[in-house]
DSSP file (Angstrom, degrees, kcal/mol; ACC not computed):
  #  RESIDUE AA STRUCTURE BP1 BP2  ACC     N-H-->O    O-->H-N    N-H-->O    O-->H-N    TCO  KAPPA ALPHA  PHI   PSI    X-CA   Y-CA   Z-CA
    1    1 A X    >>        0   0    0      0, 0.0     3,-0.9     0, 0.0     4,-0.7   0.000 360.0 360.0 360.0 -24.9    0.0    0.0    0.0
    2    2 A X  H 3>  +     0   0    0      1,-0.2     4,-0.6     2,-0.2     3,-0.1   0.771 360.0  53.4 -62.1 -25.9    2.9    2.3    0.4
    3    3 A X  H 3> S+     0   0    0      1,-0.2     4,-2.4     2,-0.1    -1,-0.2   0.660  90.7  77.1 -84.9 -14.2    3.5    2.4   -3.3
    4    4 A X  H <> S+     0   0    0     -3,-0.9     4,-2.8     2,-0.2     5,-0.2   0.945  93.9  47.2 -63.8 -51.3    0.0    3.4   -4.1
    5    5 A X  H  X S+     0   0    0     -4,-0.7     4,-2.4     1,-0.2    -1,-0.2   0.914 113.6  48.6 -58.0 -41.1    0.3    7.1   -3.2
    6    6 A X  H  X S+     0   0    0     -4,-0.6     4,-2.5     1,-0.2    -1,-0.2   0.918 113.2  48.0 -65.6 -42.0    3.6    7.5   -5.1
    7    7 A X  H  X S+     0   0    0     -4,-2.4     4,-2.4     1,-0.2    -1,-0.2   0.908 111.4  50.4 -61.6 -42.2    2.0    5.8   -8.1
    8    8 A X  H  X S+     0   0    0     -4,-2.8     4,-2.0     2,-0.2    -2,-0.2   0.892 111.1  47.4 -63.6 -40.4   -1.0    8.0   -7.9
    9    9 A X  H  X S+     0   0    0     -4,-2.4     4,-2.3     2,-0.2    -2,-0.2   0.920 112.7  49.3 -65.1 -45.6    1.1   11.2   -7.7
   10   10 A X  H  X S+     0   0    0     -4,-2.5     4,-2.1     1,-0.2    -2,-0.2   0.889 111.0  50.8 -61.5 -40.8    3.2   10.1  -10.7
   11   11 A X  H  X S+     0   0    0     -4,-2.4     4,-2.1     2,-0.2    -1,-0.2   0.896 110.2  48.9 -65.4 -40.5    0.1    9.3  -12.7
   12   12 A X  H  X S+     0   0    0     -4,-2.0     4,-2.6     1,-0.2    -2,-0.2   0.889 110.2  51.2 -65.6 -40.7   -1.4   12.6  -12.0
   13   13 A X  H  X S+     0   0    0     -4,-2.3     4,-2.0     2,-0.2    -2,-0.2   0.880 110.0  48.9 -64.8 -38.6    1.8   14.4  -13.0
   14   14 A X  H  X S+     0   0    0     -4,-2.1     4,-2.2     2,-0.2    -2,-0.2   0.879 112.4  48.1 -68.2 -37.2    1.9   12.5  -16.3
   15   15 A X  H  X S+     0   0    0     -4,-2.1     4,-2.3     2,-0.2    -2,-0.2   0.942 112.7  49.4 -68.0 -44.6   -1.7   13.3  -17.1
   16   16 A X  H  X S+     0   0    0     -4,-2.6     4,-1.4     2,-0.2    -2,-0.2   0.894 111.5  48.3 -59.3 -42.9   -1.1   17.0  -16.2
   17   17 A X  H  X S+     0   0    0     -4,-2.0     4,-0.9     1,-0.2     3,-0.3   0.931 112.9  49.4 -68.5 -45.6    2.0   17.2  -18.4
   18   18 A X  H >< S+     0   0    0     -4,-2.2     3,-0.6     1,-0.2    -2,-0.2   0.888 108.3  52.8 -59.9 -38.9    0.1   15.5  -21.3
   19   19 A X  H 3< S+     0   0    0     -4,-2.3    -1,-0.2     1,-0.2    -2,-0.2   0.818 114.1  42.0 -67.1 -32.8   -2.8   17.9  -21.0
   20   20 A X  H 3< S+     0   0    0     -4,-1.4    -1,-0.2    -3,-0.3     2,-0.2   0.487  83.7 119.6 -94.2  -5.0   -0.5   20.9  -21.3
   21   21 A X    <<  -     0   0    0     -4,-0.9     2,-0.2    -3,-0.6    -3,-0.0  -0.433  55.6-141.1 -68.1 131.5    1.8   19.7  -24.0
   22   22 A X        -     0   0    0     -2,-0.2     2,-0.4   125,-0.0    -2,-0.1  -0.613   6.9-127.0 -91.0 152.4    1.7   21.9  -27.1
   23   23 A X        -     0   0    0     -2,-0.2   125,-2.3     2,-0.0     2,-0.4  -0.811  25.6-168.7 -97.8 138.5    1.8   20.8  -30.6
   24   24 A X  E     +A  147   0A   0     -2,-0.4     2,-0.3   123,-0.2   123,-0.2  -0.994   7.5 177.4-129.2 132.6    4.5   22.3  -32.9
   25   25 A X  E     +A  146   0A   0    121,-2.5   121,-2.5    -2,-0.4     2,-0.3  -0.960   2.0 177.2-129.2 152.3    4.8   22.1  -36.7
   26   26 A X  E     +A  145   0A   0     -2,-0.3    24,-2.8   119,-0.2    25,-0.4  -0.980  14.9 124.9-149.3 158.6    7.3   23.7  -39.1
   27   27 A X  E     -AB 144  49A   0    117,-2.0   117,-1.7    -2,-0.3     2,-0.3  -0.976  32.3-131.4 176.8-167.8    8.0   23.6  -42.8
   28   28 A X  E     + B   0  48A   0     20,-1.9    20,-2.3    -2,-0.3   114,-0.2  -0.931  51.0  69.6-159.9-177.2    8.4   25.7  -45.9
   29   29 A X        +     0   0    0    112,-2.8   114,-0.1    -2,-0.3     2,-0.1  -0.268  56.7  88.9  85.1 178.2    7.3   25.9  -49.5
   30   30 A X  S    S-     0   0    0     17,-0.2   111,-1.6   110,-0.1     2,-0.4  -0.290  76.0 -71.4  81.4-173.2    4.0   26.8  -50.8
   31   31 A X  E     -CD  45 140A   0     14,-2.0    14,-2.9   109,-0.2     2,-0.4  -0.944  27.1-153.1-129.1 140.3    2.6   30.3  -51.5
   32   32 A X  E     -CD  44 139A   0    107,-2.4   107,-2.3    -2,-0.4     2,-0.4  -0.967  15.0-169.1-110.9 130.1    1.7   33.3  -49.4
   33   33 A X  E     -C   43   0A   0     10,-2.5    10,-2.1    -2,-0.4     2,-0.5  -0.950   3.0-168.7-115.9 136.0   -0.9   35.7  -50.8
   34   34 A X        -     0   0    0     -2,-0.4     8,-0.2   102,-0.3    -2,-0.0  -0.966   9.0-151.7-130.4 118.1   -1.8   39.1  -49.3
   35   35 A X        -     0   0    0     -2,-0.5     4,-0.1     6,-0.2     7,-0.0  -0.279  13.6-142.5 -78.1 171.4   -4.7   41.1  -50.4
   36   36 A X  S    S+     0   0    0      2,-0.1     2,-0.4    28,-0.1    -1,-0.1   0.078  76.7  83.9-115.2  19.8   -5.0   44.9  -50.3
   37   37 A X  S >  S-     0   0    0     26,-0.1     3,-1.7     4,-0.0    24,-0.3  -0.990  81.5-116.9-127.4 131.5   -8.7   44.9  -49.2
   38   38 A X  T 3  S+     0   0    0     -2,-0.4    24,-0.2     1,-0.2     3,-0.1  -0.368 102.5  32.0 -61.7 136.6  -10.2   44.6  -45.8
   39   39 A X  T 3  S+     0   0    0     22,-2.5    -1,-0.2     1,-0.5    23,-0.1   0.022  94.5 106.7 102.2 -27.0  -12.3   41.4  -45.6
   40   40 A X  S <  S-     0   0    0     -3,-1.7    21,-3.2    20,-0.1    -1,-0.5  -0.298  73.1-104.0 -76.1 169.0  -10.2   39.4  -48.0
   41   41 A X  E     - E   0  60A   0     19,-0.3     2,-0.5    -3,-0.1    19,-0.2  -0.813   7.8-139.3-105.5 139.2   -7.9   36.6  -46.7
   42   42 A X  E     - E   0  59A   0     17,-2.8    17,-1.9    -2,-0.4     2,-0.4  -0.797  39.0-164.9 -73.4 124.8   -4.2   36.4  -46.1
   43   43 A X  E     -CE  33  58A   0    -10,-2.1   -10,-2.5    -2,-0.5     2,-0.5  -0.961  28.2-174.0-126.5 139.4   -3.5   32.9  -47.3
   44   44 A X  E     -CE  32  57A   0     13,-2.5    13,-2.8    -2,-0.4     2,-0.4  -0.982  26.6-175.4-122.9 115.0   -0.6   30.5  -46.9
   45   45 A X  E     +C   31   0A   0    -14,-2.9   -14,-2.0    -2,-0.5    11,-0.2  -0.893  48.2   6.2-125.7 145.8   -1.1   27.4  -49.0
   46   46 A X  E     +     0   0A   0     -2,-0.4     2,-0.4   -16,-0.2    -1,-0.2   0.875  68.3 176.8  60.1  43.8    0.5   24.1  -49.6
   47   47 A X  E     - E   0  55A   0      8,-2.3     8,-1.5    -3,-0.2     2,-0.7  -0.647  26.6-133.8 -72.6 127.2    3.2   24.4  -47.0
   48   48 A X  E     -BE  28  54A   0    -20,-2.3   -20,-1.9    -2,-0.4     6,-0.2  -0.770  20.2-141.3 -89.5 116.2    5.3   21.2  -46.8
   49   49 A X  E >   -B   27   0A   0      4,-2.3     3,-1.5    -2,-0.7   -22,-0.3  -0.479  10.5-130.7 -78.5 146.2    5.7   20.2  -43.2
   50   50 A X  T 3  S+     0   0    0    -24,-2.8   -23,-0.1     1,-0.3    -1,-0.1   0.742 109.0  47.6 -69.5 -22.7    9.0   18.8  -42.1
   51   51 A X  T 3  S-     0   0    0    -25,-0.4    -1,-0.3     1,-0.3   -24,-0.1   0.330 128.4 -85.8 -92.6   8.9    7.4   15.8  -40.4
   52   52 A X  S <  S+     0   0    0     -3,-1.5    -1,-0.3     1,-0.3     2,-0.1   0.023  87.5  60.9  97.0 152.2    5.2   15.1  -43.4
   53   53 A X  S    S-     0   0    0     -4,-0.1    -4,-2.3    -3,-0.1     2,-0.3  -0.381  74.6 -83.6  92.8-176.1    1.9   16.4  -44.5
   54   54 A X  E     -E   48   0A   0     -6,-0.2    29,-2.6    -2,-0.1     2,-0.3  -0.858  25.0-152.9-130.1 162.3    0.8   19.9  -45.4
   55   55 A X  E     -EF  47  82A   0     -8,-1.5    -8,-2.3    -2,-0.3     2,-0.3  -0.987   9.4-175.0-134.2 146.7   -0.4   23.1  -43.7
   56   56 A X  E     - F   0  81A   0     25,-1.8    25,-3.1    -2,-0.3     2,-0.3  -0.967   4.3-164.7-136.1 152.5   -2.6   25.9  -44.9
   57   57 A X  E     -EF  44  80A   0    -13,-2.8   -13,-2.5    -2,-0.3     2,-0.3  -0.999   7.1-178.8-139.6 143.1   -3.7   29.1  -43.2
   58   58 A X  E     +EF  43  79A   0     21,-2.1    21,-2.7    -2,-0.3     2,-0.3  -0.988   6.4 172.3-140.1 132.5   -6.3   31.6  -44.0
   59   59 A X  E     -E   42   0A   0    -17,-1.9   -17,-2.8    -2,-0.3    18,-0.1  -0.937  29.5-127.1-148.4 115.4   -6.9   34.9  -42.0
   60   60 A X  E     -E   41   0A   0     16,-0.5    16,-1.5    -2,-0.3     2,-0.4  -0.381  29.5-117.9 -64.1 134.9   -9.4   37.7  -42.9
   61   61 A X  E     +G   75   0A   0    -21,-3.2   -22,-2.5   -24,-0.3    14,-0.3  -0.598  33.8 173.7 -78.7 125.9   -7.8   41.1  -43.1
   62   62 A X  E    S+     0   0A   0     12,-3.4     2,-0.3    -2,-0.4    13,-0.2   0.529  71.7  22.8-105.5 -11.5   -9.3   43.5  -40.5
   63   63 A X  E     -G   74   0A   0     11,-1.6    11,-2.0   -26,-0.1     2,-0.4  -0.972  59.4-177.7-151.7 135.2   -6.8   46.4  -41.2
   64   64 A X  E     +G   73   0A   0     -2,-0.3     2,-0.4     9,-0.2     9,-0.2  -0.984   9.7 171.5-134.2 131.8   -4.6   47.3  -44.2
   65   65 A X  E     -G   72   0A   0      7,-2.6     7,-3.4    -2,-0.4     2,-0.5  -0.999  14.9-157.3-141.7 138.2   -2.3   50.3  -44.2
   66   66 A X  E     +G   71   0A   0     -2,-0.4     5,-0.2     5,-0.2     2,-0.2  -0.940  11.7 179.9-117.3 132.4    0.3   51.3  -46.7
   67   67 A X        -     0   0    0      3,-2.9    -2,-0.0    -2,-0.5     5,-0.0  -0.548  48.6 -86.1-113.0-175.4    3.3   53.6  -45.9
   68   68 A X  S    S+     0   0    0      1,-0.2     3,-0.1    -2,-0.2    -1,-0.0   0.916 123.0  10.5 -61.4 -45.8    6.1   54.8  -48.1
   69   69 A X  S    S+     0   0    0      1,-0.2    29,-0.7    28,-0.0     2,-0.3   0.314 126.6  48.2-117.4   7.6    8.4   51.7  -47.6
   70   70 A X  E     - H   0  97A   0     27,-0.1    -3,-2.9    25,-0.0     2,-0.4  -0.984  55.5-153.7-155.1 138.8    6.1   49.3  -45.9
   71   71 A X  E     -GH  66  96A   0     25,-1.8    25,-2.4    -2,-0.3     2,-0.4  -0.879  19.6-162.6-107.7 144.4    2.7   47.7  -46.1
   72   72 A X  E     -GH  65  95A   0     -7,-3.4    -7,-2.6    -2,-0.4     2,-0.3  -0.985   7.7-174.4-132.8 136.9    1.0   46.4  -43.0
   73   73 A X  E     -GH  64  94A   0     21,-2.9    21,-1.9    -2,-0.4     2,-0.4  -0.912   8.0-163.8-123.4 153.0   -2.0   44.0  -42.4
   74   74 A X  E     +GH  63  93A   0    -11,-2.0   -12,-3.4    -2,-0.3   -11,-1.6  -0.997  16.6 179.5-131.1 135.9   -3.9   42.9  -39.3
   75   75 A X  E     +GH  61  92A   0     17,-2.7    17,-2.0    -2,-0.4     2,-0.3  -0.929   6.9 175.6-132.7 159.4   -6.1   39.8  -39.4
   76   76 A X  E     +     0   0A   0    -16,-1.5   -16,-0.5    -2,-0.3    15,-0.2  -0.978  58.1  41.6-153.8 163.6   -8.3   37.9  -37.0
   77   77 A X  E    S+     0   0A   0     -2,-0.3    14,-0.2     1,-0.2    -1,-0.1   0.704  79.0 147.2  73.9  19.3  -10.7   35.0  -37.0
   78   78 A X  E     - H   0  90A   0     12,-2.4    12,-2.1   -18,-0.1     2,-0.4  -0.217  39.4-128.9 -84.2 174.1   -8.5   32.9  -39.3
   79   79 A X  E     -FH  58  89A   0    -21,-2.7   -21,-2.1    10,-0.3     2,-0.5  -0.979   4.1-151.9-130.2 138.3   -7.9   29.1  -39.4
   80   80 A X  E     -FH  57  88A   0      8,-2.9     7,-2.9    -2,-0.4     8,-1.3  -0.952  18.7-163.9-106.3 124.2   -4.9   26.9  -39.4
   81   81 A X  E     -FH  56  86A   0    -25,-3.1   -25,-1.8    -2,-0.5     2,-0.5  -0.856  10.1-167.4-113.2 140.4   -5.3   23.6  -41.2
   82   82 A X  E >  S-FH  55  85A   0      3,-2.6     3,-1.7    -2,-0.4   -27,-0.2  -0.987  84.0 -15.8-123.8 118.8   -3.0   20.5  -40.9
   83   83 A X  T 3  S-     0   0    0    -29,-2.6   -28,-0.1    -2,-0.5    -1,-0.1   0.888 130.6 -52.5  51.3  40.6   -3.7   17.9  -43.6
   84   84 A X  T 3  S+     0   0    0      1,-0.2     2,-0.4   -30,-0.1    -1,-0.3   0.373 116.1 111.2  85.5  -3.5   -7.1   19.5  -44.4
   85   85 A X  E <  S-H   82   0A   0     -3,-1.7    -3,-2.6     2,-0.0     2,-0.4  -0.878  73.7-117.7-110.4 132.9   -8.3   19.5  -40.8
   86   86 A X  E     +H   81   0A   0     -2,-0.4    -5,-0.3    -5,-0.2     3,-0.1  -0.548  39.7 166.1 -68.6 122.3   -8.7   22.8  -38.8
   87   87 A X  E     +     0   0A   0     -7,-2.9     2,-0.3    -2,-0.4    -6,-0.2   0.636  58.2   4.0-111.1 -21.1   -6.3   22.6  -35.8
   88   88 A X  E     -H   80   0A   0     -8,-1.3    -8,-2.9    31,-0.1    -1,-0.3  -0.992  64.0-114.9-160.1 158.4   -6.2   26.2  -34.5
   89   89 A X  E     -HI  79 118A   0     29,-2.8    29,-2.4    -2,-0.3     2,-0.4  -0.713  37.9-150.5 -91.9 152.0   -7.7   29.7  -34.8
   90   90 A X  E     +HI  78 117A   0    -12,-2.1   -12,-2.4    -2,-0.3     2,-0.3  -0.957  23.8 164.0-131.2 142.7   -5.3   32.4  -36.0
   91   91 A X  E     + I   0 116A   0     25,-1.8    25,-2.5    -2,-0.4     2,-0.3  -0.970  24.1 109.8-143.2 157.2   -4.8   36.1  -35.6
   92   92 A X  E     -HI  75 115A   0    -17,-2.0   -17,-2.7    -2,-0.3     2,-0.3  -0.999  51.2 -81.2 169.2-165.5   -1.9   38.3  -36.2
   93   93 A X  E     -HI  74 114A   0     21,-2.5    21,-2.6    -2,-0.3     2,-0.3  -0.898  27.0-163.4-128.1 155.3   -0.1   41.0  -38.2
   94   94 A X  E     -HI  73 113A   0    -21,-1.9   -21,-2.9    -2,-0.3     2,-0.4  -0.998   2.0-163.2-141.3 142.5    1.9   40.9  -41.4
   95   95 A X  E     -HI  72 112A   0     17,-2.0    17,-2.2    -2,-0.3     2,-0.5  -0.937   5.8-154.7-123.9 145.5    4.4   43.4  -42.9
   96   96 A X  E     +HI  71 111A   0    -25,-2.4   -25,-1.8    -2,-0.4     2,-0.4  -0.991  19.7 171.9-117.1 126.6    5.7   43.7  -46.4
   97   97 A X  E     -HI  70 110A   0     13,-2.2    13,-2.5    -2,-0.5     2,-0.3  -0.998  10.8-164.0-134.3 143.3    9.0   45.3  -46.9
   98   98 A X  E     + I   0 109A   0    -29,-0.7     2,-0.3    -2,-0.4    11,-0.2  -0.861   6.9 179.2-124.6 156.7   11.2   45.7  -50.0
   99   99 A X  E     + I   0 108A   0      9,-2.3     9,-2.7    -2,-0.3     2,-0.2  -0.934  45.5  35.6-146.9 167.8   14.8   46.5  -50.7
  100  100 A X        +     0   0    0     -2,-0.3     7,-0.3     7,-0.2     2,-0.1  -0.552  55.1 133.2  87.5-151.5   17.1   46.9  -53.6
  101  101 A X        +     0   0    0      5,-0.2     4,-0.4    -2,-0.2     3,-0.3  -0.362  22.7 105.3  92.8-177.0   16.0   48.2  -56.9
  102  102 A X  S    S-     0   0    0      1,-0.2    -1,-0.1     2,-0.1     5,-0.1  -0.554  89.7 -39.6  96.3-167.7   17.6   50.8  -59.1
  103  103 A X  S    S+     0   0    0     -2,-0.2    -1,-0.2     1,-0.2    -2,-0.0   0.908 137.0  13.5 -61.4 -48.1   19.5   50.4  -62.3
  104  104 A X  S    S+     0   0    0     -3,-0.3     2,-0.5     2,-0.1    -1,-0.2   0.443 108.5  85.7-112.5  -3.8   21.5   47.1  -61.5
  105  105 A X        -     0   0    0     -4,-0.4     2,-0.3    -5,-0.0     0, 0.0  -0.881  69.0-134.8-111.2 130.0   19.8   45.8  -58.4
  106  106 A X        -     0   0    0     -2,-0.5     2,-0.3    -6,-0.1    -5,-0.2  -0.603  28.1-114.5 -76.5 135.4   16.7   43.6  -58.4
  107  107 A X        -     0   0    0     -2,-0.3     2,-0.4    -7,-0.3    -7,-0.2  -0.557  31.7-164.9 -69.5 129.4   14.0   44.5  -56.0
  108  108 A X  E     -I   99   0A   0     -9,-2.7    -9,-2.3    -2,-0.3     2,-0.4  -0.977   3.3-166.8-119.7 129.3   13.4   41.9  -53.3
  109  109 A X  E     -IJ  98 132A   0     23,-2.1    23,-3.0    -2,-0.4     2,-0.4  -0.910   3.8-164.0-118.3 144.1   10.3   41.8  -51.1
  110  110 A X  E     -IJ  97 131A   0    -13,-2.5   -13,-2.2    -2,-0.4     2,-0.5  -0.990   7.8-158.4-127.1 135.0    9.5   39.9  -47.9
  111  111 A X  E     -IJ  96 130A   0     19,-2.4    19,-2.3    -2,-0.4     2,-0.5  -0.928  14.6-170.3-100.1 130.6    6.2   39.3  -46.2
  112  112 A X  E     -IJ  95 129A   0    -17,-2.2   -17,-2.0    -2,-0.5     2,-0.4  -0.976   0.9-170.3-126.6 119.4    6.6   38.4  -42.5
  113  113 A X  E     +IJ  94 128A   0     15,-3.2    15,-2.3    -2,-0.5     2,-0.4  -0.908   8.5 171.7-109.4 133.0    3.5   37.2  -40.6
  114  114 A X  E     +IJ  93 127A   0    -21,-2.6   -21,-2.5    -2,-0.4     2,-0.2  -0.990  19.7 114.0-140.4 138.2    3.5   36.8  -36.8
  115  115 A X  E     -IJ  92 126A   0     11,-2.5    11,-1.7    -2,-0.4     2,-0.4  -0.817  54.4 -60.5-163.9-156.6    0.6   36.0  -34.6
  116  116 A X  E     -IJ  91 125A   0    -25,-2.5   -25,-1.8     9,-0.3     2,-0.5  -0.945  24.6-158.0-119.7 139.1   -1.2   33.6  -32.3
  117  117 A X  E     -IJ  90 124A   0      7,-1.4     7,-2.8    30,-0.4     2,-0.4  -0.962  17.8-171.4-109.0 125.1   -2.5   30.2  -32.8
  118  118 A X  E     +IJ  89 123A   0    -29,-2.4   -29,-2.8    -2,-0.5     2,-0.3  -0.977  13.1 157.2-124.9 129.6   -5.3   29.1  -30.3
  119  119 A X  E >   - J   0 122A   0      3,-3.0     3,-1.2    -2,-0.4   -31,-0.1  -0.822  58.9 -92.0-136.6 174.0   -6.8   25.6  -29.9
  120  120 A X  T 3  S+     0   0    0     -2,-0.3     3,-0.1     1,-0.3   -32,-0.1   0.825 124.5  58.2 -59.8 -32.0   -8.6   23.9  -27.1
  121  121 A X  T 3  S-     0   0    0      1,-0.2     2,-0.3    27,-0.1    -1,-0.3   0.675 123.1 -76.1 -77.9 -16.6   -5.2   22.5  -25.8
  122  122 A X  E <   -J  119   0A   0     -3,-1.2    -3,-3.0  -100,-0.0     2,-0.4  -0.967  49.6 -71.3 151.1-166.8   -3.7   26.0  -25.4
  123  123 A X  E     +J  118   0A   0     -2,-0.3    -5,-0.2    -5,-0.2     2,-0.2  -0.948  46.7 146.6-129.5 145.7   -2.3   29.1  -27.2
  124  124 A X  E     -J  117   0A   0     -7,-2.8    -7,-1.4    -2,-0.4     2,-0.3  -0.679  41.8 -67.4-151.1-153.8    1.0   29.6  -29.0
  125  125 A X  E     -J  116   0A   0     -9,-0.3    22,-2.8    -2,-0.2     2,-0.4  -0.722  24.7-162.2-113.6 157.8    2.6   31.3  -31.8
  126  126 A X  E     +JK 115 146A   0    -11,-1.7   -11,-2.5    -2,-0.3     2,-0.3  -0.992  15.8 174.4-135.3 136.6    2.4   31.2  -35.6
  127  127 A X  E     +JK 114 145A   0     18,-2.6    18,-2.3    -2,-0.4     2,-0.3  -0.999   5.2 173.6-145.8 139.6    5.1   32.8  -37.9
  128  128 A X  E     -JK 113 144A   0    -15,-2.3   -15,-3.2    -2,-0.3     2,-0.4  -0.993   8.8-168.1-142.0 145.9    5.6   32.7  -41.7
  129  129 A X  E     -JK 112 143A   0     14,-2.2    13,-2.4    -2,-0.3    14,-1.6  -0.998   9.2-175.5-136.6 141.4    8.1   34.5  -43.9
  130  130 A X  E     -JK 111 141A   0    -19,-2.3   -19,-2.4    -2,-0.4     2,-0.5  -0.985  16.2-145.1-136.6 141.6    7.8   34.7  -47.7
  131  131 A X  E     +JK 110 140A   0      9,-2.1     9,-2.3    -2,-0.3     2,-0.3  -0.942  22.1 177.7-109.0 127.1   10.1   36.1  -50.4
  132  132 A X  E     -J  109   0A   0    -23,-3.0   -23,-2.1    -2,-0.5     7,-0.1  -0.807  30.4-132.2-122.5 166.6    8.5   37.6  -53.5
  133  133 A X  S    S+     0   0    0      5,-0.4     2,-0.3    -2,-0.3   -26,-0.1   0.766  82.3  20.8 -93.6 -25.0   10.1   39.3  -56.4
  134  134 A X  S >  S-     0   0    0      4,-0.2     3,-2.1   -26,-0.1     2,-0.1  -0.851 106.6 -50.3-137.8 175.0    8.0   42.5  -56.7
  135  135 A X  T 3  S-     0   0    0      1,-0.3    -2,-0.1    -2,-0.3   -37,-0.0  -0.245 117.7 -23.5 -49.4 108.5    5.7   44.7  -54.6
  136  136 A X  T 3  S+     0   0    0      1,-0.2  -102,-0.3    -2,-0.1    -1,-0.3   0.647  92.4 150.4  58.7  22.7    3.2   42.4  -53.0
  137  137 A X    <   -     0   0    0     -3,-2.1    -1,-0.2     1,-0.1  -105,-0.1  -0.505  63.0 -78.1 -75.8 156.6    3.4   39.6  -55.5
  138  138 A X        -     0   0    0     -2,-0.1    -5,-0.4     1,-0.1     2,-0.3  -0.264  58.4-147.0 -50.8 135.9    2.6   36.1  -54.2
  139  139 A X  E     -D   32   0A   0   -107,-2.3  -107,-2.4    -7,-0.1     2,-0.5  -0.800  12.9-116.7-113.7 155.5    5.7   34.9  -52.4
  140  140 A X  E     -DK  31 131A   0     -9,-2.3    -9,-2.1    -2,-0.3     2,-0.5  -0.740  38.0-119.1 -83.9 129.4    7.3   31.5  -51.8
  141  141 A X  E     + K   0 130A   0   -111,-1.6  -112,-2.8    -2,-0.5   -11,-0.3  -0.558  31.3 179.9 -73.2 120.5    7.2   30.6  -48.1
  142  142 A X  E     +     0   0A   0    -13,-2.4     2,-0.3    -2,-0.5   -12,-0.2   0.699  69.3   9.5 -96.4 -21.2   10.8   30.3  -46.9
  143  143 A X  E     + K   0 129A   0    -14,-1.6   -14,-2.2  -114,-0.1     2,-0.3  -0.963  60.3 174.2-157.0 144.5    9.9   29.4  -43.3
  144  144 A X  E     +AK  27 128A   0   -117,-1.7  -117,-2.0    -2,-0.3     2,-0.3  -0.994   5.7 164.9-146.1 140.6    6.7   28.6  -41.4
  145  145 A X  E     -AK  26 127A   0    -18,-2.3   -18,-2.6    -2,-0.3     2,-0.3  -0.971   6.4-178.9-153.9 147.8    6.1   27.4  -37.7
  146  146 A X  E     -AK  25 126A   0   -121,-2.5  -121,-2.5    -2,-0.3     2,-0.4  -0.994   5.9-170.2-148.0 145.2    3.1   27.2  -35.4
  147  147 A X  E      A   24   0A   0    -22,-2.8   -30,-0.4    -2,-0.3  -123,-0.2  -1.000 360.0 360.0-133.1 130.2    2.6   26.1  -31.9
  148  148 A X              0   0    0   -125,-2.3   -29,-0.3    -2,-0.4  -124,-0.1   0.322 360.0 360.0-144.8 360.0   -0.8   25.6  -30.2
């Protein structure tokens, strides 16, 4: 009987740890599209995950602002999909910045998304970076990660 309380404590600790464990995915590839109209979706599609499978993200734009050298988006109420199944809700911000240009330099633009992924198991972060060739053209996702 002396071992029963210790076993009970260890079992409870294992269950608590399992309940709070977050899921993390990462990958690259696929395409990121960013609209210039409120209500349309920021989309990241066909991301190849490093552990196998694919991820997609769609997040409706709630704010769009353009400055001289940078564009900014805010989105909320989005969804993160893993292998076609919704795994988390998404909200966040994205910025577009470009550099280069001129007579002999090619213009290079980057979209960088950072936000929050929330599911019943907890809340974490979502981040994506995409490189495009021209101002707000669809970009190839160079890195993607999400934790929820």
